[in-house]
N, C-alpha and C positions, 0 to 999 in steps of 0.2 A: 727212702729215708728210714733209718732204724731208730726206734724210740725205746729207751730203757726207763721203766717206771719203777718207783720204789715198791709198788704193789708186788712185783715179782720177787722181792726179797722178804716177803712176809710169810709167817707160818699159816696165815689164814687164806693165802692165795690157793686157788684150785686149778691144778693142771688138767685141762679138759682136752679131749681129742679134737674138738672143734677149734679151728684157728680164727674164726671170725668174731669170737667173743671171749672176754676175760671175766672170770668169776672169782668170788671169794666168799668167805662166811658172812662178811658184812653186806655184800651185794650178791646174793645167790642167783639172782636172775640176770646178772651181768653188771660189771663195773661201768658206770656211765663214762662215755669217752672223755668228757670234760674233766672228770675226776682222775681218770687214768693218765691223761696227758698233762694236766696242769695242776692237779691236786698235789699236796705235799703231806702224804700220810704219816711220815716220820715226825712231823711237827704238830699234829693234832692229837687230841686225847681220844677222840672217837671218829671213826670213818662213817659208820652207819649201824643202826640196830644195836647200839651198845658195844660194838666190836671195834677195836683199834689196831694199829700197826704193832706187830710183834715180830722182831727179827727171827728169821729161820736160819740158824747158824749152819745146819747141815747143807741146806740148799745154797747158801751164800759161799761156801767153800769153793765149789766149782765155778760159781759166777765170778768171784773175785780172781780166781786163777785165770779164767778166760779173759777178763778185762785188763789184767796187768801184763799182757804180752807186749 
């Protein structure tokens, strides 16, 4: 199963070489699985540590191009 999370569309998301964990500035030790899979970061003011969702327009250009095929 492939899961797309809003987290991957955020400026604060950290692309890491490790594939077994997802990190961001709000969750530097790793985004909790329940947040990554079921959270809705676009609709909350703060994800964690005073940091919230910020759309990453540059990253999303390629993502949107890929998903609109």
